[in-house]
C-alpha positions in Angstrom: 5.2 63.6 18.1 8.1 63.4 15.9 6.7 60.2 13.2 10.3 59.0 12.8 10.6 55.2 13.6 11.8 53.9 17.1 14.9 51.6 16.2 17.0 50.4 18.7 19.6 47.4 19.2 17.7 44.4 21.4 18.5 44.4 25.4 18.3 41.8 27.8 15.8 43.6 29.7 12.5 43.1 29.6 10.6 45.2 26.5 7.6 46.4 25.8 5.2 44.6 22.8 6.8 46.1 19.4 4.6 48.0 17.4 4.8 47.1 13.6 6.4 50.5 12.9 8.6 49.9 15.5 9.5 46.1 14.1 10.1 46.9 10.7 13.5 48.9 12.3 14.3 47.3 15.4 16.8 44.5 15.2 14.7 42.6 17.6 12.8 41.5 14.8 14.9 38.9 12.6 14.4 41.1 9.5 17.0 43.6 10.4 19.4 41.3 10.4 19.0 39.1 7.7 20.4 36.1 6.6 20.9 35.1 2.8 19.7 31.3 3.5 16.4 33.1 4.0 16.1 35.7 1.2 13.7 33.6 -0.8 13.1 34.2 -4.6 10.7 37.1 -5.6 8.5 34.6 -7.3 7.4 32.8 -4.6 4.9 35.9 -3.6 3.3 36.2 -7.0 0.1 34.1 -6.4 -0.3 35.9 -2.8 -3.6 37.3 -3.2 -2.2 40.9 -1.9 1.5 40.5 -3.2 3.8 42.8 -1.0 1.4 44.6 0.8 2.3 45.1 4.4 -1.0 45.0 6.7 -1.5 49.0 8.6 1.1 50.6 5.7 -0.2 50.5 3.0 -4.0 51.3 1.9 -6.4 48.6 2.0 -7.2 46.5 -0.6 -10.3 47.6 -3.2 -13.4 45.8 -1.6 -14.4 43.9 -5.0 -10.3 42.7 -5.3 -11.0 40.7 -2.0 -10.0 37.0 -2.4 -8.8 37.3 -6.1 -5.4 36.5 -7.3 -3.3 39.1 -9.5 -4.3 37.5 -12.7 -8.2 37.0 -11.3 -7.7 40.8 -10.8 -6.2 42.1 -14.5 -9.1 40.1 -15.9 -11.1 42.9 -14.7 -9.5 44.9 -16.9 -9.7 42.8 -20.3 -7.1 45.0 -22.9 -8.7 47.0 -26.0 -12.0 48.1 -23.2 -9.8 49.3 -20.5 -7.4 52.6 -21.2 -4.4 51.9 -20.9 -3.5 54.5 -18.0 -5.9 52.2 -16.2 -4.1 49.1 -16.6 -0.7 51.2 -15.3 -2.4 52.1 -12.4 -3.9 48.9 -11.6 -0.5 46.9 -11.6 1.2 49.8 -9.9 -1.4 48.9 -7.5 -1.2 45.7 -7.3 3.1 45.0 -7.6 4.6 48.4 -6.6 5.7 47.6 -3.3 7.5 44.6 -4.2 11.5 43.7 -5.0 11.8 42.7 -8.1 14.4 39.5 -7.4 13.7 39.3 -3.5 10.2 38.5 -1.4 10.4 41.9 0.5 9.1 45.2 0.0 11.0 48.4 -1.2 11.2 51.8 0.1 8.8 55.0 -1.0 11.4 56.4 -2.9 11.7 53.5 -5.3 7.8 52.8 -5.4 7.3 56.2 -6.2 10.1 56.4 -8.9 8.7 53.4 -10.7 5.3 54.2 -11.0 6.2 57.8 -12.0 8.5 56.0 -14.8 5.6 53.5 -15.9 3.0 55.8 -16.0 5.1 58.8 -18.4 6.6 55.5 -20.5 3.4 54.2 -21.9 2.2 57.9 -22.4 5.5 58.8 -23.7 5.2 55.7 -26.1 1.9 57.8 -28.0 4.0 61.5 -27.8 7.6 60.5 -28.5 7.8 57.4 -30.1 5.4 57.4 -32.8 2.9 55.2 -31.5 -0.8 56.0 -32.4 -1.8 54.1 -29.2 -0.1 53.1 -26.6 -0.6 49.3 -26.1 -2.2 48.1 -23.2 1.2 46.7 -20.8 -0.1 43.1 -21.6 0.8 43.3 -25.3 3.7 45.2 -25.1 6.4 44.4 -27.7 10.1 44.5 -28.2 9.0 47.1 -30.9 8.1 49.5 -28.1 10.5 49.1 -26.0 13.0 49.5 -28.7 11.5 52.6 -29.8 12.0 53.9 -26.6 15.4 53.6 -26.0 15.6 55.3 -28.8 14.1 58.4 -27.5 16.3 57.7 -24.6 19.5 57.9 -26.9 18.2 61.3 -28.5 18.0 62.6 -25.0 21.4 61.5 -24.5 20.2 59.8 -20.8 23.2 59.0 -18.4 23.8 55.0 -18.2 22.6 54.9 -14.9 19.2 56.5 -15.8 19.1 54.0 -18.9 20.2 50.7 -16.6 17.5 52.2 -13.8 14.8 52.5 -16.8 15.8 49.1 -18.0 15.1 47.3 -14.8 12.1 48.7 -14.2 10.8 47.4 -17.2 12.2 43.9 -16.0 10.1 44.3 -12.9 7.1 44.7 -15.3 7.4 42.0 -17.0 7.7 40.2 -13.8 4.7 41.7 -12.9 3.3 40.4 -15.7 4.8 37.0 -15.9 6.6 37.6 -18.5 10.5 37.0 -17.5 13.1 37.5 -19.6 11.3 39.8 -21.8 13.4 43.0 -21.4 16.7 41.7 -23.2 20.2 43.0 -22.8 21.3 46.4 -23.5 23.3 45.6 -26.5 19.9 43.9 -27.7 18.6 47.6 -28.5 21.3 48.9 -29.7 22.8 50.4 -26.8 26.9 50.6 -26.8 28.4 50.4 -23.4 29.2 53.7 -23.1 25.4 54.2 -23.0 24.2 52.0 -20.4 27.5 51.0 -18.4 27.9 52.6 -15.4 31.3 54.1 -14.4 31.5 52.4 -10.9 34.8 54.0 -10.0 34.8 58.0 -8.2 36.7 59.7 -11.5 36.8 62.5 -9.0 37.1 63.3 -5.8 33.7 64.1 -4.1 34.5 64.7 -0.5 34.1 67.8 1.3 38.0 68.7 2.2 38.9 67.6 -1.6 36.5 70.4 -2.5 38.5 72.9 -0.9 35.9 73.0 2.0 37.0 73.3 5.6 35.1 70.8 7.2 35.7 72.3 11.1 34.8 75.9 10.0 31.8 74.7 8.2 30.2 72.6 11.0 30.8 75.1 13.6 28.5 77.2 11.1 26.2 75.2 10.6 25.8 74.6 14.3 25.4 77.8 15.0 22.4 77.8 12.2 20.8 74.6 14.0 22.6 72.5 16.7 20.8 69.9 15.5 21.4 70.0 12.3 24.9 70.4 12.8 25.6 67.4 15.5 24.1 65.2 12.7 26.4 66.9 9.9 29.0 65.7 12.7 27.9 62.1 12.3 27.9 62.2 9.3 31.7 63.1 8.7 33.0 61.7 11.5 31.2 58.3 11.5 30.1 57.9 7.9 26.4 58.2 8.3 24.0 58.4 5.6 21.9 62.1 5.9 18.6 59.8 6.8 21.1 57.5 9.3 22.0 60.8 10.6 18.4 62.6 11.6 17.3 58.9 12.6 20.3 58.0 14.9 19.8 57.9 18.6 22.9 59.1 20.0 21.9 57.4 23.8 20.3 54.5 22.8 22.0 53.3 19.8 25.9 53.4 21.5 26.4 50.2 23.2 29.7 48.1 24.6 31.4 45.5 22.5 30.1 42.8 23.8 26.3 43.7 23.0 26.5 43.8 19.4 27.2 40.5 18.8 30.2 40.6 16.5 33.0 38.2 17.0 36.4 39.0 19.1 38.8 39.2 16.1 36.3 41.9 14.7 37.2 44.0 17.7 38.2 47.7 16.9 36.6 50.1 19.8 34.9 49.9 23.1 31.8 51.4 21.7 30.2 50.5 18.8 27.2 52.9 17.5 24.3 50.8 15.6 22.6 52.0 12.6 20.4 50.3 9.7 20.8 51.5 6.1 19.9 50.6 2.9 18.0 47.4 2.0 17.5 47.3 5.9 21.0 46.1 6.2 21.9 47.0 10.1 25.7 47.5 11.2 27.9 48.1 13.9 30.4 50.9 13.5 33.2 51.4 15.9 33.9 54.9 17.6 37.7 54.0 17.9 38.7 57.3 17.6 38.5 60.5 19.9 36.8 62.8 17.1 34.2 60.3 16.9 33.1 59.7 20.6 33.5 63.9 20.4 31.1 63.4 17.8 28.5 61.1 19.3 29.0 63.6 22.5 28.2 66.8 20.9 24.8 64.4 19.6 23.7 64.0 22.9 24.7 67.6 24.2 22.0 68.7 21.9 19.2 65.9 22.2 16.2 66.2 25.1 16.6 62.7 26.2 18.0 59.2 26.2 15.5 57.9 23.5 15.3 61.3 21.4 16.9 61.0 17.3 18.9 63.9 16.3 16.1 65.4 13.9 13.9 68.4 15.6 11.4 66.5 18.2 8.3 68.6 16.6 8.8 67.4 12.8 8.2 63.9 11.2 10.9 62.5 9.2 10.3 63.9 6.1 10.4 67.6 7.4 13.8 66.9 8.9 15.3 65.5 5.9 14.1 68.8 4.0 15.2 71.0 6.8 18.7 69.1 6.6 18.8 68.9 2.8 17.8 73.0 3.1 20.8 73.6 5.2 22.9 71.7 3.3 22.3 74.0 0.0 22.7 77.6 2.4 25.8 76.4 2.8 27.0 75.7 -0.5 27.3 72.1 -0.4 25.8 71.3 -4.0 27.6 70.1 -6.8 27.0 73.6 -9.0 28.1 75.7 -6.3 31.0 73.8 -4.1 31.7 70.9 -6.7 30.3 68.2 -4.1 27.0 67.7 -2.1 26.2 66.1 1.7 27.0 63.0 0.5 30.2 64.2 -0.1 30.7 63.5 4.3 30.7 60.1 3.7 33.6 60.3 1.1 35.7 62.0 3.9 34.9 59.4 6.0 35.1 56.4 3.5 38.8 57.7 2.2 40.4 58.3 6.1 39.0 54.8 6.5 41.1 53.5 3.4 44.1 55.7 4.3 44.1 54.5 7.5 44.4 51.0 6.7 46.9 51.7 3.4 48.8 54.0 4.7 48.4 56.0 1.6 46.0 58.5 -0.1 42.8 57.5 -1.5 43.5 56.4 -5.5 41.0 59.1 -6.2 43.3 61.7 -4.0 46.3 60.2 -6.2 47.7 57.5 -3.9 49.4 54.3 -4.4 50.6 51.9 -5.6 49.5 49.9 -3.0 49.6 46.0 -2.2 47.4 44.1 -4.0 46.0 42.3 -0.7 46.5 45.0 1.5 44.1 47.1 -1.0 41.6 44.4 -0.5 41.6 44.5 2.4 41.2 48.3 3.4 38.3 47.8 0.2 36.7 45.5 2.2 36.7 47.9 5.2 35.6 50.7 3.5 32.6 48.6 2.0 31.5 47.2 5.3 31.7 50.7 7.0 29.4 52.2 4.5 26.9 49.7 4.6 27.2 48.2 1.3 26.4 44.7 0.1 29.6 44.6 -2.6 33.4 45.1 -2.4 33.1 46.9 -5.8 31.0 49.4 -3.9 34.2 51.3 -2.4 35.2 51.8 -5.5 32.6 54.5 -5.5 34.2 56.6 -2.7 38.2 56.0 -3.2 38.4 55.4 -6.8 39.8 52.5 -9.0 42.6 50.3 -8.2 45.9 51.5 -9.0 49.1 50.5 -10.5 51.0 47.5 -8.6 53.7 48.5 -6.7 55.5 46.0 -9.5 54.9 47.9 -12.4 52.3 47.9 -14.7 48.8 47.4 -14.3 47.2 44.7 -12.2 46.3 41.6 -14.4 43.2 42.0 -12.7 42.4 45.2 -13.7 42.6 44.6 -17.5 43.4 47.5 -20.3 41.3 49.3 -19.1 41.6 49.6 -15.1 38.2 47.7 -14.7 37.8 44.6 -12.7 39.2 41.7 -15.5 38.9 38.3 -14.4 41.3 37.9 -11.9 40.8 37.4 -8.6 40.2 41.2 -7.8 37.5 41.2 -10.1 36.0 38.3 -8.8 35.9 39.3 -5.1 34.2 42.5 -6.5 31.1 40.4 -6.9 30.9 38.6 -3.6 28.4 39.8 -0.6 30.7 42.0 2.2 30.1 40.8 5.6 28.3 44.2 7.1 29.2 44.6 10.7 
């Protein structure tokens, strides 16, 4: 039996009680549509005896830790008498499920990457950074961080990787009640080119923008595996992420506009597709075009029933995602072979949304110039459909703001084309209402 968690929008008819796994992903649970006013600080969870743990989903707490606070548990492993890797494992077991800023848990991917980094960090303090012995995490000093930053510089790690590593170290500092311990990147001698991400797309990453005949590709993939072909069609036509496409239930997740709860002024279609993406953000995607409606109809033709998802019913979610990734590689959707990846399907869709709103191709495709207000409206739409919380995230799909119609550069861009002190730059840091 498939272990993909059931997730469907609320209905007025009487429903059976939800299991814990169902409640995590079902919008009937209030967590599916979080309000900014009900998202407390991560610090409030530090006093819990089992911070960040979800009953029934995380492994049971050790018996000798029962009833003890994190500080009391750590006191059981005194510095100098406990191997460093043992203390790191204890910290990971206590805190790794936690988000570093909000009172919520993080994805299993984040847990794995953070745990892998921390174990490697303390190991490499000895093997790569020149320290005779790695320090106990509770005795970590600025000189240790500085030494590891130099190691990252020698390895020429990308800005995004360095930012992620510093974020993981900030999380470790929070676990140890040392907020502010990790300084800004420039404190460690990093230049802006070494730690600033390029948020705006520098090149077109869409399938069509890299010379792929999208319709012909979908036909080929469907002949190989009908479910995977239908999932890819949802990625291209509706803009779903790969995981969202596999978990999509083309019958149960499609509802009339009246059942979405969206205000009337936001109505764009008669039917909407519900999905839930990163950060637990649920959103409604309008099925406004014939292509989108056809993609849903095609998806329905390959599933086995009303509650069926797009993944193979005899596989769990992890296995279905692996098979989708295998198909992407099989048909050349890798950066090395074609210059794009499976995520390029979303780029195609979102660039199309920008062009529909502005009447001009996306900047990354050479489009422009566009009136400032129309450009902002289009970017808000792209960010909302993509399921991102910030306006500036739209630039990752469509590119940086082009020159203004009056000539010269928009004052909000500054000399480098990055958001400056103007209105567009400010809007880039404001939350985007998710439909």
